[in-house]
C-alpha positions as CSV (number, residue, x, y, z in Angstrom):
1,M,28.5,-5.5,8.7
2,N,28.4,-3.2,11.6
3,R,25.0,-1.9,12.7
4,P,24.4,1.1,10.3
5,T,23.3,4.4,11.6
6,T,21.9,6.0,8.5
7,E,19.4,4.9,5.9
8,A,22.5,5.0,3.3
9,E,24.3,2.5,5.5
10,Y,21.1,0.5,5.9
11,L,20.5,0.3,2.3
12,A,24.3,-0.5,1.5
13,G,23.4,-4.0,2.7
14,L,21.0,-4.5,-0.3
15,V,24.1,-5.0,-2.3
16,P,25.0,-8.7,-2.0
17,A,28.5,-9.4,-0.7
18,S,28.7,-11.9,-3.7
19,A,28.5,-9.2,-6.2
20,G,31.5,-8.3,-8.0
21,R,33.7,-11.1,-6.6
22,H,33.3,-13.4,-9.6
23,G,33.7,-12.4,-13.1
24,F,31.2,-13.8,-15.7
25,S,32.5,-15.6,-18.9
26,R,30.8,-16.0,-22.1
27,R,31.4,-19.5,-21.6
28,S,29.4,-19.8,-18.4
29,M,26.6,-17.5,-19.8
30,L,26.1,-20.1,-22.8
31,R,26.3,-23.0,-20.2
32,G,23.5,-21.2,-18.5
33,S,21.5,-20.9,-21.6
34,L,22.0,-24.6,-22.5
35,L,21.0,-25.6,-19.1
36,A,18.0,-23.9,-19.5
37,A,17.2,-25.6,-22.9
38,G,13.7,-26.8,-23.3
39,V,12.0,-23.5,-22.2
40,P,10.5,-21.2,-24.8
41,A,12.8,-19.2,-26.7
42,L,11.3,-15.9,-26.4
43,L,9.1,-14.4,-23.7
44,A,7.0,-12.8,-26.3
45,A,6.0,-16.3,-27.3
46,C,4.9,-17.1,-23.8
47,G,1.5,-15.7,-23.4
48,G,2.6,-12.1,-23.2
49,N,-0.5,-9.5,-22.9
50,D,-0.2,-6.2,-24.6
51,T,-1.9,-3.8,-22.3
52,A,-1.2,-0.8,-25.0
53,G,-1.2,-2.8,-28.2
54,G,2.0,-4.9,-29.1
55,G,5.2,-6.1,-27.6
56,G,7.9,-8.4,-28.2
57,G,10.4,-5.7,-29.0
58,G,8.9,-4.4,-32.1
59,G,7.4,-0.9,-32.2
60,G,8.8,2.0,-34.5
61,G,8.8,5.1,-32.6
62,D,7.0,3.6,-29.7
63,V,9.0,2.3,-26.5
64,T,8.5,-1.3,-25.9
65,L,8.5,-2.3,-22.2
66,G,8.8,-5.9,-21.0
67,S,7.1,-6.5,-17.7
68,N,6.9,-9.4,-15.4
69,F,4.4,-7.3,-13.0
70,S,1.5,-10.0,-13.9
71,D,-0.8,-10.1,-11.1
72,A,-3.8,-7.9,-10.8
73,V,-2.4,-5.3,-8.5
74,P,1.1,-5.1,-10.1
75,V,-0.7,-4.7,-13.5
76,K,-2.7,-1.9,-12.1
77,A,0.3,-0.1,-10.8
78,M,2.4,-0.8,-13.9
79,N,-0.7,0.6,-16.3
80,A,-0.7,3.7,-14.0
81,M,3.1,4.1,-14.2
82,V,2.9,3.8,-18.1
83,A,0.0,6.2,-18.3
84,D,1.8,8.7,-16.2
85,A,5.1,8.4,-18.0
86,Q,3.3,8.8,-21.3
87,T,2.0,12.0,-20.3
88,K,4.9,13.6,-18.4
89,Q,7.6,12.3,-20.9
90,G,5.8,12.8,-24.2
91,I,6.4,9.3,-25.4
92,K,4.2,6.2,-26.3
93,V,4.8,2.9,-24.4
94,K,3.9,-0.6,-25.7
95,L,3.7,-2.8,-22.6
96,N,4.5,-6.5,-23.0
97,T,3.1,-8.4,-19.9
98,V,4.5,-11.9,-19.2
99,D,3.9,-13.8,-16.0
100,H,6.4,-13.5,-13.3
101,T,7.9,-17.0,-13.4
102,T,7.8,-17.5,-17.1
103,F,9.7,-14.1,-17.5
104,Q,12.6,-15.2,-14.9
105,N,13.0,-18.6,-16.5
106,N,13.4,-17.5,-19.8
107,I,15.3,-14.2,-19.2
108,N,18.6,-15.8,-20.9
109,N,16.9,-16.5,-24.1
110,Y,14.7,-13.3,-23.9
111,L,17.9,-10.9,-23.7
112,Q,19.7,-12.8,-26.2
113,G,16.7,-12.7,-28.7
114,S,14.7,-9.5,-29.6
115,P,14.0,-8.1,-26.0
116,D,11.9,-5.0,-25.4
117,D,13.7,-1.6,-25.3
118,V,13.3,-1.6,-21.4
119,F,12.6,-4.7,-19.2
120,A,11.7,-5.1,-15.4
121,W,14.5,-6.8,-13.5
122,F,16.4,-6.9,-10.4
123,A,19.3,-5.2,-8.6
124,G,22.4,-6.7,-7.4
125,Y,24.1,-10.2,-8.8
126,R,21.3,-10.7,-11.4
127,M,21.8,-7.2,-12.8
128,Q,25.6,-7.6,-13.0
129,F,25.4,-10.9,-14.6
130,F,23.6,-9.7,-17.6
131,A,25.6,-6.2,-17.8
132,A,28.9,-8.2,-17.8
133,Q,27.5,-10.3,-20.8
134,G,26.7,-7.0,-22.7
135,L,23.0,-7.9,-22.6
136,A,22.1,-4.6,-21.1
137,S,23.0,-0.9,-21.9
138,D,24.9,1.6,-19.9
139,L,22.6,3.9,-18.3
140,T,25.2,6.3,-16.9
141,D,23.7,9.2,-18.6
142,V,20.2,8.4,-17.2
143,W,21.7,8.4,-13.8
144,S,23.1,11.9,-14.2
145,T,19.5,12.9,-14.4
146,I,18.0,10.9,-11.8
147,G,21.1,10.3,-9.5
148,A,20.2,12.9,-7.1
149,N,16.8,11.2,-6.1
150,Y,18.8,8.1,-4.7
151,T,21.2,7.6,-2.0
152,D,24.7,6.2,-2.9
153,A,23.5,2.7,-1.6
154,F,20.9,2.6,-4.4
155,K,23.3,3.8,-6.9
156,K,25.7,1.0,-6.0
157,A,23.0,-1.5,-6.0
158,S,22.5,-0.3,-9.7
159,T,26.2,-0.3,-10.9
160,G,27.8,-3.1,-12.9
161,E,31.2,-4.5,-12.3
162,D,32.8,-2.1,-14.8
163,G,31.6,1.0,-12.5
164,K,28.6,1.9,-15.0
165,Q,25.0,2.0,-13.9
166,Y,22.7,-0.4,-15.7
167,F,19.5,-0.4,-13.4
168,V,16.8,2.0,-12.2
169,P,15.5,0.9,-8.9
170,T,11.9,1.7,-8.2
171,T,10.6,-0.4,-5.1
172,Y,11.9,-2.9,-2.3
173,G,10.2,-4.8,0.3
174,P,11.0,-7.3,3.2
175,W,10.4,-11.0,3.6
176,A,9.0,-11.9,6.9
177,V,6.3,-14.0,8.3
178,F,2.8,-12.4,7.3
179,Y,-0.6,-13.0,8.9
180,R,-4.1,-11.4,9.4
181,K,-4.4,-9.4,12.5
182,S,-8.0,-9.9,13.0
183,L,-7.5,-13.9,13.0
184,W,-4.6,-13.7,15.4
185,A,-6.8,-11.4,17.7
186,E,-9.6,-13.8,17.6
187,K,-7.5,-16.8,18.4
188,G,-5.4,-14.9,20.9
189,Y,-2.2,-15.8,19.2
190,T,1.1,-13.7,19.8
191,A,4.0,-13.3,17.5
192,P,6.9,-15.8,18.4
193,E,10.4,-14.5,18.8
194,T,12.2,-18.0,18.9
195,L,11.7,-21.0,16.5
196,D,10.6,-23.2,19.6
197,E,7.9,-20.5,20.2
198,M,6.9,-20.8,16.4
199,V,6.5,-24.5,16.7
200,T,4.4,-24.2,19.8
201,L,2.1,-21.6,17.9
202,S,1.9,-24.1,14.9
203,K,0.7,-26.9,17.2
204,K,-2.0,-24.6,18.4
205,M,-3.0,-23.6,15.1
206,Q,-3.3,-27.0,13.9
207,T,-5.4,-27.8,16.9
208,D,-7.7,-24.8,16.0
209,G,-8.2,-26.3,12.6
210,L,-5.7,-24.1,10.8
211,V,-2.9,-24.8,8.5
212,P,-0.1,-23.2,10.4
213,L,2.3,-22.2,7.4
214,A,0.7,-21.5,4.0
215,F,3.3,-22.8,1.5
216,A,3.8,-23.2,-2.3
217,D,6.8,-23.8,-4.6
218,K,5.1,-24.5,-8.0
219,E,7.2,-21.6,-9.5
220,G,10.5,-23.0,-8.0
221,W,11.5,-19.6,-6.2
222,P,9.3,-19.2,-3.2
223,A,11.0,-21.9,-1.1
224,M,14.2,-20.2,-1.6
225,G,12.8,-17.5,1.0
226,T,12.5,-20.1,3.7
227,F,15.8,-21.4,3.1
228,D,17.5,-18.0,3.4
229,Q,15.6,-17.3,6.6
230,L,16.8,-20.3,8.3
231,N,20.3,-20.3,6.9
232,M,20.7,-16.6,8.2
233,R,19.3,-17.5,11.6
234,I,21.2,-20.8,12.1
235,N,24.4,-19.8,10.4
236,G,24.6,-15.9,10.4
237,Y,24.6,-13.4,7.4
238,Q,28.2,-13.8,6.6
239,F,27.9,-17.5,6.0
240,H,24.7,-17.1,4.1
241,V,26.3,-14.7,1.5
242,D,29.5,-16.5,1.4
243,L,27.5,-19.8,0.7
244,M,25.6,-17.7,-2.0
245,A,28.8,-16.7,-3.5
246,G,30.2,-20.1,-3.8
247,K,32.7,-19.6,-1.1
248,E,31.2,-22.3,1.3
249,A,30.6,-26.0,0.6
250,W,26.9,-27.1,0.6
251,T,28.4,-30.3,2.2
252,D,29.3,-28.3,5.4
253,Q,27.5,-29.7,8.5
254,K,26.2,-26.1,8.8
255,V,23.9,-26.3,5.6
256,K,22.8,-29.8,6.7
257,T,21.7,-28.2,9.9
258,V,19.4,-26.0,8.0
259,F,17.9,-28.6,6.0
260,D,17.3,-30.7,9.0
261,T,15.8,-27.9,10.9
262,W,13.5,-27.2,7.8
263,K,12.7,-30.9,7.9
264,G,11.4,-30.5,11.5
265,L,9.1,-27.8,10.2
266,L,7.7,-29.3,7.1
267,P,4.8,-31.2,9.1
268,Y,3.6,-27.6,9.7
269,H,3.9,-26.5,6.1
270,Q,0.8,-26.7,3.7
271,T,1.0,-30.0,1.9
272,D,1.1,-30.6,-1.7
273,S,3.1,-27.3,-2.2
274,L,4.8,-28.1,-5.5
275,G,1.4,-28.0,-7.2
276,R,0.4,-24.6,-5.8
277,T,1.4,-21.2,-6.8
278,W,2.3,-18.7,-4.0
279,Q,-0.9,-16.5,-4.9
280,E,-2.8,-19.6,-4.1
281,A,-1.0,-20.3,-0.9
282,A,-1.6,-16.7,0.1
283,T,-5.2,-17.1,-0.5
284,G,-5.3,-19.4,2.7
285,V,-4.2,-16.3,4.8
286,V,-6.6,-14.1,3.0
287,N,-9.3,-16.6,3.8
288,K,-8.3,-17.2,7.2
289,T,-7.7,-20.9,6.6
290,S,-3.9,-20.7,7.1
291,G,-2.4,-19.0,10.1
292,M,0.7,-17.4,8.6
293,M,3.2,-17.4,5.6
294,V,6.9,-16.8,5.1
295,I,6.9,-14.5,2.2
296,G,7.7,-11.0,0.8
297,S,5.5,-7.9,1.5
298,F,4.0,-8.3,-2.0
299,I,1.6,-10.8,-0.3
300,G,-0.4,-7.6,0.2
301,Q,-1.2,-7.6,-3.5
302,Q,-3.5,-10.6,-2.7
303,F,-5.8,-8.8,-0.3
304,E,-8.7,-6.3,-1.1
305,D,-8.3,-2.8,-0.4
306,A,-10.6,-3.0,2.6
307,D,-8.4,-5.5,4.2
308,Q,-5.0,-3.9,3.8
309,D,-5.0,-2.6,7.4
310,D,-5.8,-6.3,8.7
311,I,-2.1,-7.5,7.4
312,D,0.8,-7.6,9.8
313,F,4.0,-9.3,10.0
314,F,6.8,-10.6,12.4
315,N,10.4,-11.1,11.8
316,F,11.5,-14.6,11.1
317,P,12.2,-16.0,14.6
318,E,15.5,-16.6,16.4
319,V,17.2,-20.0,16.1
320,D,20.3,-19.5,17.8
321,S,20.6,-16.7,20.3
322,N,24.5,-16.6,19.4
323,I,23.3,-15.6,15.8
324,G,20.2,-13.5,16.6
325,A,17.6,-12.4,14.1
326,D,18.9,-9.1,13.0
327,A,19.4,-10.2,9.3
328,V,16.6,-9.2,6.9
329,E,15.9,-9.9,3.3
330,A,14.7,-7.0,1.2
331,P,15.1,-7.4,-2.7
332,I,15.0,-4.4,-4.9
333,D,13.0,-4.2,-8.2
334,G,13.6,-1.9,-11.0
335,F,14.2,-1.7,-14.9
336,M,17.0,-2.0,-17.2
337,M,17.5,-1.3,-21.0
338,S,18.3,-3.9,-23.5
339,K,21.4,-3.9,-25.5
340,R,20.2,-2.6,-28.7
341,P,16.7,-0.9,-28.0
342,R,15.0,0.3,-31.2
343,N,14.0,3.5,-29.5
344,E,16.9,4.4,-27.4
345,A,16.0,8.0,-26.7
346,G,12.4,7.1,-25.8
347,A,13.8,4.3,-23.6
348,K,15.8,6.7,-21.6
349,K,13.0,8.9,-21.1
350,L,11.0,6.2,-19.8
351,L,13.8,5.1,-17.5
352,E,14.0,8.8,-16.4
353,Y,10.4,8.7,-15.5
354,F,10.9,5.5,-13.5
355,G,13.7,7.2,-11.6
356,S,11.5,10.3,-10.7
357,P,9.7,11.0,-7.6
358,D,6.5,10.9,-9.3
359,D,6.9,7.2,-10.3
360,G,7.6,6.2,-6.7
361,V,4.3,7.9,-5.5
362,V,2.2,6.3,-8.5
363,Q,3.6,2.8,-8.0
364,T,3.4,2.6,-4.1
365,T,-0.1,4.2,-4.3
366,N,-1.6,1.6,-6.6
367,D,0.6,-1.3,-5.2
368,P,0.9,-0.6,-1.5
369,S,3.2,-3.7,-1.0
370,G,6.2,-1.9,-1.9
371,I,8.4,0.9,-0.5
372,A,9.8,3.5,-3.0
373,A,13.5,3.4,-3.6
374,N,13.4,7.1,-4.7
375,T,14.3,9.1,-1.5
376,K,12.4,12.1,-3.0
377,S,9.2,10.3,-3.4
378,D,6.3,11.5,-1.1
379,Q,5.4,9.0,1.7
380,G,2.3,10.7,3.1
381,H,0.0,8.2,1.4
382,Y,1.9,5.1,2.9
383,T,-0.2,2.6,4.8
384,E,0.6,1.4,8.2
385,L,2.1,-1.9,6.6
386,Q,4.3,0.2,4.3
387,K,5.6,2.5,7.2
388,K,6.3,-0.7,9.3
389,C,8.0,-2.3,6.5
390,A,10.3,0.7,6.0
391,Q,11.1,0.8,9.6
392,F,11.7,-3.1,9.7
393,V,14.2,-2.8,6.8
394,A,15.9,0.3,8.3
395,S,16.5,-1.2,11.6
396,A,18.1,-4.4,10.3
397,K,21.8,-5.0,11.0
398,S,22.5,-7.0,7.8
399,I,20.3,-7.1,4.5
400,S,20.3,-9.7,1.9
401,Q,18.3,-9.9,-1.4
402,F,17.1,-13.1,-2.3
403,M,18.8,-16.5,-3.2
404,D,18.1,-16.1,-6.9
405,R,19.6,-12.5,-6.6
406,D,22.6,-13.2,-4.2
407,T,24.0,-16.2,-6.1
408,R,24.8,-16.8,-10.0
409,P,21.4,-16.9,-11.8
410,D,22.4,-20.2,-13.4
411,F,22.9,-21.8,-10.2
412,A,19.8,-20.8,-8.7
413,S,17.7,-21.7,-11.7
414,T,19.3,-24.9,-12.7
415,V,20.3,-26.4,-9.5
416,M,18.7,-24.8,-6.4
417,I,15.1,-24.7,-7.7
418,P,15.0,-28.6,-8.5
419,E,17.2,-29.4,-5.5
420,L,14.8,-27.6,-3.1
421,Q,11.7,-29.1,-4.7
422,K,13.4,-32.5,-4.4
423,F,14.0,-31.7,-0.5
424,I,10.3,-30.7,-0.1
425,S,9.1,-33.9,-1.8
426,D,11.3,-36.3,0.1
427,P,13.5,-34.8,2.9
428,S,14.8,-38.1,4.1
429,D,18.3,-37.9,2.3
430,I,19.9,-34.6,3.3
431,D,23.4,-35.8,2.8
432,G,22.9,-37.0,-0.7
433,L,21.0,-33.7,-1.2
434,C,23.8,-31.5,-0.1
435,T,26.4,-33.6,-2.1
436,E,24.4,-33.2,-5.3
437,I,24.2,-29.4,-4.8
438,E,27.8,-29.1,-4.1
439,N,28.9,-31.1,-7.0
440,Q,26.8,-29.1,-9.4
441,K,28.0,-25.9,-7.6
442,K,31.6,-26.7,-8.3
443,S,30.8,-27.4,-11.9
444,I,29.0,-23.8,-12.5
445,F,31.1,-21.8,-10.3
446,T,34.5,-23.0,-12.0
447,S,33.0,-22.8,-15.5
């Protein structure tokens, strides 16, 4: 991908190269469901919290909304969005909130059961996967109303393999290395530009009594971010997206080099990470006991309002000067409509609101960790961090989404989560690890 010169070209990179290259069969979908056996059947049975009275898909004339925005700040933002939507669209919304990881791990069963009318989800491959299975409704008529609010790149990121739109994007945010400016100023730290400099900085942080890299992988997905960063820095963007698309072998020495490099960094990671959530790891950055964290801009949700200006980040450092560090990961969040909504007319009114400039302002004001996807949303309220994030993404040469969005959902959830956790627990057998991943990849990608 050549360096883009417009925002539309930058954002075009948010569409994974893997998207659309592989059709999805009913057989593969069922296989993914079987592999996920053992998890609860319905999200509504997993501790959902009804903010406005009900949930789980029922609701007469009300519009039911399944949400994975479960932490305090996203919940605040979602409640504000729902309240504004009810006022401006003349609808009543029942919000069914489920914790983020449970929502993602059970999405197959959720969509095949009795899902809410509208549900939170992600753009790109993950959206296309469920659209191709007929588990989401065509939103082309909604886009006839909201389409002028988005660039063509966002419309492309919301489009299924059949050319129809199935997704309404709301926000996006970059992954990088986040830290507290006041701690770094106190210690005299400067942002590293190479991996060697990052190791030197990590050793200094250990000398200063800090955990260099806050780290957690209890949920299974946070470690994917570190793999993505290292793979793009060591092997380049194109190899990364081809690996995610199943076109490259996990037994390639290039992949083994990624794991070997990561193995060298593990002594600087927070220990016992498999028993810790990302929010718990982020607490170390907030409390200044950890020096930095590879995470998305949503780490800002863990900071008090008064500390928002103390958050800063740097791009994941260069590993190979021939590859550079101009590939950035920036996932898009948004909403879809289930295959048979009980209140289709109300659901579309809600989705039209999510695609409005007003929603962008309400969401990014109440949760300043994201950037509005809607190009007509006012940005006058943006914090310095939001402005820096927007500029960071806009200056990237190539943009990925995230491992669990750039590859098949069943491969990400049933293969990569346990294999990455296995590596973190015992990184001694990289050859065996890569062989196991490749064998499972072949089975899933050819099913």
